[in-house]
Kinemage of the C-alpha trace (Angstrom):
@kinemage 1
@onewidth
@group {chain A} dominant
@subgroup {mainchain}
@vectorlist {calphas} color= white
{ca met a 1} P 40.602 -34.813 48.539
{ca ala a 2} L 38.264 -32.123 46.534
{ca arg a 3} L 39.458 -29.029 45.924
{ca pro a 4} L 37.970 -26.432 48.030
{ca asp a 5} L 38.817 -23.092 46.749
{ca thr a 6} L 38.878 -21.769 43.103
{ca trp a 7} L 42.164 -20.193 43.364
{ca met a 8} L 45.615 -21.739 43.963
{ca pro a 9} L 47.875 -19.608 45.830
{ca leu a 10} L 51.742 -18.470 44.126
{ca lys a 11} L 54.111 -17.431 46.606
{ca ile a 12} L 56.283 -15.468 44.016
{ca glu a 13} L 59.732 -15.733 46.112
{ca pro a 14} L 59.833 -19.744 46.371
{ca trp a 15} L 58.673 -20.510 43.156
{ca thr a 16} L 60.907 -17.964 41.309
{ca lys a 17} L 64.081 -19.399 43.316
{ca lys a 18} L 62.971 -22.953 42.670
{ca thr a 19} L 62.388 -22.445 38.960
{ca ala a 20} L 64.988 -20.143 38.107
{ca arg a 21} L 67.390 -22.652 36.493
{ca leu a 22} L 64.509 -23.943 34.015
{ca ser a 23} L 63.695 -22.808 30.647
{ca leu a 24} L 60.642 -21.321 29.610
{ca ala a 25} L 59.389 -24.519 28.389
{ca glu a 26} L 60.353 -26.294 31.755
{ca arg a 27} L 58.343 -23.829 33.501
{ca gly a 28} L 55.542 -23.679 31.864
{ca ala a 29} L 55.344 -27.281 31.970
{ca tyr a 30} L 55.752 -27.685 35.704
{ca met a 31} L 53.100 -24.628 36.168
{ca asp a 32} L 50.759 -26.824 34.148
{ca leu a 33} L 51.237 -29.995 36.025
{ca leu a 34} L 51.020 -28.016 39.379
{ca leu a 35} L 47.822 -26.679 37.997
{ca ala a 36} L 46.353 -30.413 37.049
{ca tyr a 37} L 47.443 -31.214 40.606
{ca trp a 38} L 45.479 -28.670 42.222
{ca val a 39} L 42.182 -29.545 40.646
{ca gly a 40} L 42.653 -33.247 40.465
{ca gly a 41} L 45.382 -34.388 43.374
{ca pro a 42} L 48.450 -36.699 42.806
{ca leu a 43} L 49.372 -37.107 39.266
{ca pro a 44} L 49.719 -40.840 37.573
{ca ala a 45} L 53.390 -41.840 38.019
{ca asp a 46} L 53.189 -44.820 35.231
{ca asp a 47} L 51.289 -42.748 32.540
{ca glu a 48} L 54.032 -40.507 30.450
{ca asp a 49} L 51.202 -40.010 27.830
{ca thr a 50} L 48.923 -38.360 30.176
{ca leu a 51} L 51.475 -36.258 32.336
{ca lys a 52} L 52.626 -35.287 28.548
{ca arg a 53} L 49.250 -34.077 27.657
{ca met a 54} L 48.660 -32.083 31.184
{ca ala a 55} L 51.867 -30.372 30.547
{ca arg a 56} L 50.677 -29.503 27.526
{ca cys a 57} L 53.711 -30.639 25.662
{ca thr a 58} L 54.203 -32.647 22.300
{ca asp a 59} L 56.310 -35.753 21.953
{ca lys a 60} L 59.567 -33.916 21.158
{ca glu a 61} L 58.917 -31.194 23.840
{ca trp a 62} L 58.361 -33.661 26.575
{ca lys a 63} L 61.197 -35.779 25.844
{ca gln a 64} L 63.386 -32.606 26.476
{ca val a 65} L 61.443 -31.100 29.698
{ca arg a 66} L 60.534 -34.602 31.598
{ca val a 67} L 63.522 -35.345 33.235
{ca lys a 68} L 63.817 -31.691 35.311
{ca val a 69} L 59.821 -31.150 35.381
{ca leu a 70} L 59.297 -34.390 37.084
{ca ser a 71} L 62.615 -33.805 39.449
{ca phe a 72} L 59.963 -31.679 41.458
{ca phe a 73} L 57.544 -34.675 42.099
{ca thr a 74} L 58.373 -37.633 44.044
{ca arg a 75} L 56.697 -40.957 43.487
{ca asp a 76} L 54.547 -42.575 45.989
{ca gly a 77} L 53.258 -45.977 44.951
{ca asp a 78} L 51.683 -45.121 41.613
{ca val a 79} L 51.268 -41.438 42.173
{ca leu a 80} L 53.342 -38.583 41.853
{ca arg a 81} L 53.100 -36.119 44.767
{ca gln a 82} L 54.430 -32.504 45.210
{ca gly a 83} L 55.326 -31.597 48.735
{ca arg a 84} L 54.429 -27.648 48.840
{ca ala a 85} L 51.355 -28.542 46.544
{ca asp a 86} L 50.014 -30.983 49.487
{ca glu a 87} L 50.838 -28.547 52.206
{ca glu a 88} L 48.760 -25.488 50.139
{ca leu a 89} L 46.126 -28.152 49.510
{ca ala a 90} L 45.820 -29.164 52.962
{ca asp a 91} L 45.731 -25.475 54.097
{ca ala a 92} L 43.234 -24.907 51.589
{ca ala a 93} L 41.030 -27.946 52.931
{ca ala a 94} L 41.193 -26.255 56.370
{ca arg a 95} L 40.290 -22.979 55.551
{ca tyr a 96} L 37.363 -24.167 53.607
{ca glu a 97} L 36.105 -26.081 56.310
{ca arg a 98} L 36.749 -23.107 58.947
{ca arg a 99} L 34.358 -20.996 56.706
{ca ala a 100} L 31.769 -23.709 56.378
{ca ser a 101} L 31.572 -24.405 59.986
{ca ala a 102} L 31.223 -20.426 60.735
{ca gly a 103} L 28.670 -20.364 58.481
{ca arg a 104} L 26.841 -23.041 59.591
{ca ser a 105} L 26.991 -21.503 63.126
{ca gly a 106} L 26.090 -18.194 61.984
{ca gly a 107} L 22.727 -19.764 60.049
{ca leu a 108} L 22.351 -21.885 63.450
{ca ala a 109} L 22.342 -18.437 65.457
{ca lys a 110} L 19.989 -16.900 63.166
{ca ser a 111} L 17.081 -19.888 63.186
{ca lys a 112} L 16.625 -19.582 67.234
């Protein structure tokens, strides 16, 4: 699915509660993976090097944060999914389509 918006919602209370037990490095890596997810969809499940780079980690950092960070994702075949991100992307796509439809309707009314 293409990214329909140029922003990603961040709901502060759920984010804070879910990440309260993460270290600064773990939270940063998780956020970077969520940003990559928002832009490009589900993450590759079998490509540790790509995940490490998406999380902006060195080899040593990735080894330290990997287990906790990836616990927020579920494997679905050859990709990693994040349920909340999927919900937010679906909501964003629906908002985008509503706006596009309203724009098309408005343009049709003016052209008559």
